[in-house]
C-alpha atoms as one frame of an Amber mdcrd trajectory, in Angstrom:
protein
   0.000   0.000   0.000   1.383   3.351  -0.978   2.111   5.626   1.917   0.044
   8.824   2.082   2.089  11.880   1.229   2.280  15.109   3.163   0.311  18.067
   1.739   2.244  20.701  -0.220   4.748  22.783   1.711   2.403  25.753   1.621
  -0.003  23.914   3.936  -0.102  23.946   7.701   3.241  22.882   9.231   3.431
  19.986  11.678   5.418  19.878  14.890   7.103  16.721  16.170   4.277  16.010
  18.600   1.796  15.935  15.733   0.043  19.226  16.394  -0.098  22.151  14.026
   1.400  25.470  15.083   0.476  28.920  13.932   2.882  30.955  11.770   1.445
  33.954  13.611   2.887  32.616  16.866   6.271  32.271  15.181   5.919  35.815
  13.816   5.175  37.267  17.254   7.812  35.275  19.132  10.536  36.213  16.626
   9.482  39.874  16.906   9.807  39.812  20.696  13.228  38.181  20.485  14.366
  40.770  17.930  13.273  43.587  20.233  15.196  42.027  23.106  18.356  41.585
  21.019  18.414  45.043  19.430  20.208  46.672  22.373  22.900  44.001  22.620
  26.324  45.716  22.317  27.359  43.382  19.491  24.243  44.280  17.506  24.556
  48.012  18.164  28.126  47.915  16.883  26.794  46.699  13.527  25.159  50.088
  12.934  28.495  51.918  12.800  29.945  50.842   9.442  26.708  51.079   7.375
  25.997  54.498   8.877  29.498  55.796   8.175  29.533  54.544   4.580  25.982
  55.667   3.737  26.381  58.896   5.717  29.620  59.922   4.018  28.337  58.921
   0.579  24.941  60.616   0.706  26.134  63.439   2.945  28.631  64.412   0.254
  26.045  64.045  -2.511  23.505  66.203  -0.687  26.035  68.777   0.465  27.336
  69.446  -3.021  24.211  68.705  -5.070  21.199  69.743  -2.970  20.905  73.215
  -4.516  21.374  71.841  -8.033  18.751  69.167  -7.412  16.252  71.747  -6.162
  16.958  73.938  -9.195  16.376  70.967 -11.482  13.061  70.125  -9.807  11.969
  73.778  -9.897  12.770  73.895 -13.617  10.772  70.742 -14.219   7.777  72.079
 -12.309   7.956  75.395 -14.168   8.125  73.621 -17.518   5.167  71.445 -16.652
   3.365  74.420 -15.065   2.150  72.178 -12.257   2.020  74.698  -9.401   0.358
  77.601 -11.252  -3.222  76.249 -11.184  -2.992  75.651  -7.426  -1.643  79.090
  -6.493  -5.050  80.911  -6.430  -6.505  78.179  -4.211  -3.521  78.271  -1.846
  -3.768  82.086  -1.682  -7.462  81.968  -0.738  -6.724  79.382   1.975  -3.840
  81.446   3.308  -1.309  78.773   2.309   0.476  80.725  -0.403   3.919  79.819
   0.948   3.115  76.110   0.704   4.147  75.989  -2.958   7.684  76.833  -1.879
   8.091  73.381  -0.277   6.743  71.407  -3.248  10.132  71.164  -4.968  12.024
  70.055  -1.795   9.268  67.523  -1.112   9.568  66.044  -4.613  13.354  65.957
  -4.254  12.977  64.032  -1.008  10.533  61.582  -2.601  13.080  60.934  -5.361
  16.020  60.515  -2.972  14.460  58.414  -0.210  14.324  55.132  -2.215  17.938
  55.547  -3.333  19.201  56.268   0.183  17.203  53.424   1.734  18.317  50.922
  -0.931  21.930  51.910  -0.250  21.472  51.246   3.465  19.686  47.946   2.781
  22.512  46.766   0.519  25.074  47.603   3.220  23.058  45.776   5.877  22.547
  42.732   3.636  26.189  42.530   2.589  27.882  43.365   5.892  25.572  43.205
   8.900  23.203  40.337   8.094  25.877  37.580   8.066  27.146  38.838  11.434
  23.588  38.902  12.814  22.993  35.308  11.699  26.267  34.138  13.278  25.312
  35.962  16.486  21.887  34.308  16.633  23.276  30.886  15.724  25.884  31.069
  18.480  23.406  32.152  21.148  20.343  30.053  20.257  20.809  27.811  17.211
  24.248  26.279  17.679  22.730  22.831  17.060  21.661  23.725  13.507  23.840
  22.122  10.860  25.255  24.512   8.272  24.355  23.263   4.797  25.433  26.401
   2.897  22.600  26.540   0.382  23.509  30.148  -0.396  26.606  32.291  -0.590
  27.710  35.857  -0.023  27.927  36.448  -3.781  24.504  34.889  -4.212  23.114
  37.249  -1.577  24.664  40.252  -3.307  23.230  39.123  -6.634  19.800  38.596
  -5.059  19.958  42.053  -3.463  21.012  43.753  -6.714  18.298  42.052  -8.751
  15.563  42.728  -6.182  16.712  46.352  -5.791  16.618  46.889  -9.566  13.056
  45.537  -9.729  12.082  47.667  -6.728  13.477  50.883  -8.232  11.719  50.236
 -11.543   8.386  49.609  -9.789   8.932  52.618  -7.524   9.639  54.859 -10.513
   6.576  53.617 -12.407   4.306  54.045  -9.388   5.830  57.342  -8.201   2.863
  59.525  -9.317   0.597  57.368  -7.151   2.740  58.007  -4.066   1.196  61.484
  -3.852  -2.404  60.227  -4.049  -4.216  59.378  -0.795  -4.651  56.674   0.383
  -2.209  55.003  -2.037   0.770  56.856  -0.529   0.186  54.823   2.646  -0.097
  51.501   0.784   2.275  51.364  -2.188   5.617  52.275  -0.516   5.266  49.804
   2.417   4.235  46.992   0.053   7.186  47.659  -2.267   9.570  47.888   0.685
   8.035  44.746   2.135   8.664  42.762  -1.026  12.241  44.046  -1.371  13.173
  43.405   2.271  11.547  39.961   2.215  13.470  38.902  -0.903  16.830  40.161
   0.367  16.671  39.333   4.077  15.102  35.864   3.841  17.864  34.710   1.463
  20.629  36.051   3.697  19.062  34.657   6.878  19.018  31.106   5.461  22.099
  31.177   3.227  24.535  29.624   5.724  22.338  27.067   7.493  19.729  25.895
   4.971  20.246  23.921   1.798  18.904  25.501  -1.364  15.935  23.104  -1.249
  15.167  23.984   2.374  15.488  27.693   1.691  13.091  27.590  -1.246  10.637
  25.428   0.704  10.618  27.793   3.673  10.249  30.860   1.457   7.180  29.232
  -0.133   5.688  27.993   3.125   6.116  31.278   4.974   5.746  33.698   2.068
   3.035  35.782   3.744   4.581  36.006   7.241   7.933  36.964   5.678   6.205
  39.569   3.539   4.459  40.863   6.671   7.851  41.377   8.355   9.006  43.273
   5.275   5.884  45.461   5.199   6.285  46.232   8.908   9.850  47.288   8.148
   8.541  49.451   5.300   6.102  51.175   7.650   8.903  51.856  10.126  11.017
  53.110   7.230   8.482  55.870   6.642   9.479  57.528   9.929  12.712  59.141
   8.643  10.887  60.478   5.593   8.229  62.011   7.821  10.981  63.824   9.738
  12.309  65.308   6.494   8.952  66.698   5.385   7.656  67.704   8.828   8.555
  71.393   8.402  10.068  73.834   5.974  12.963  74.413   8.383  13.993  70.759
   8.272  13.745  70.767   4.493  16.175  73.691   4.351  18.533  71.716   6.601
  17.885  68.513   4.682  21.559  67.436   4.259  22.058  67.547   8.041  18.704
  65.985   8.886  19.437  63.276   6.312  22.423  62.070   8.361  20.229  61.492
  11.403  17.615  59.829   9.204  20.218  57.539   7.624  21.110  56.348  11.124
  17.418  55.614  11.726  17.318  53.609   8.493  20.333  51.607   9.669  18.702
  50.823  13.040  15.410  49.857  11.365  17.107  47.503   8.906  19.269  45.980
  11.670  16.055  45.298  13.581  14.521  43.709  10.482  17.663  41.563  10.095
  17.143  40.310  13.660  13.453  39.661  13.033  14.094  37.785   9.792  16.999
  35.922  11.384  15.000  34.663  14.360  12.005  33.777  12.206  13.929  31.927
   9.487  16.272  29.999  11.787  13.393  28.920  14.031  11.369  27.862  10.984
  14.369  25.896   9.671  14.795  24.206  13.044  11.146  23.151  13.048  11.342
  21.916   9.471  14.238  19.635  10.342  12.464  18.366  13.454   9.501  17.447
  11.247  11.843  15.430   9.026  13.451  13.720  12.030  10.020  12.821  13.408
   8.994  11.318  10.089  12.192   9.261   9.854  11.866   8.176  13.490   8.463
   6.666  12.721   9.837   4.742   9.785   8.256   7.069   7.257   9.607   8.967
   4.312  10.584  12.546   5.247   7.761  13.804   3.061   5.062  11.787   4.878
   2.725  13.558   7.273   3.692  12.309  10.786   0.023  12.470  11.857  -0.819
   9.604   9.491  -0.156   6.024  10.603   1.031   4.039   7.540  -0.357   0.805
   9.025  -3.929   2.016   8.660  -5.915   2.191   5.452  -6.064   5.882   4.387
  -9.826   5.532   3.926 -10.105   4.950   7.683  -8.201   8.108   8.548 -10.289
  11.024   9.756  -9.006  14.578   9.804  -5.399  13.392   9.778  -5.853  11.435
  13.090  -5.122   7.691  12.702  -7.552   5.081  13.815  -6.355   2.303  16.105
  -4.422  -0.145  13.901  -5.567  -3.711  13.776
């Protein structure tokens, strides 16, 4: 009699004791662990290099090019004659000076994705491997390293995902100024980008390529939720930049503080992804060990007793074998 096979990997996971567990519980527990680990001195030290590199790079760009960028945006707005129709309305409402911040706001909208992608690339290439080693040493030392990914593979994944993100961001940019889409599109795009980059790096050292792909399919939505949450947090630095005309004038200086916030947010997301992915990998391997321990193929659902006719099974709970 052919043994019943386990449902596809996208279905409900099974723990070694035969009971299903909720991905939501894994999502919450990994979040709490990430919060607790964020203030560890080793983790805080990982913010230094990405901040220095991104800060020096974009600080220099903004210091020497901010005025030219504003002039370019002003010229584009004048050519398109976008602000002229709104000036009478703004004058009646007493907001005549508001049109003066339109160009800086557009410049910020154009720069934010580039700055954040730079920080994400630095975190993925430098900080994420250190985060994974830190978590593995403290909590997952028993996990075998199967090296299903590599540093070069992670860089390639990050570059490809970032290119797709920037293209989608550019195409959807006009919608970023339309309520309520401005609150939906950026977090979803950031969520997808962070999920693609961080989940690969979190599993690269410990999971085989087959395990990594299986976990990314099984937990696609929880991983995307972590990315979207990171995208929502990533909106905080941008809100600082556009909070007042004074901060816009001092944008190059405010940008340095905001870059540090981006670094902290992405380090936190690295912790969250790391805890989630390593715990999910640990559970996946325990499922396989349970299946082998019962004399079953690794792909067989451990809730199903192979000695019983499948027609006598009810809701995945075996009947008493004869």
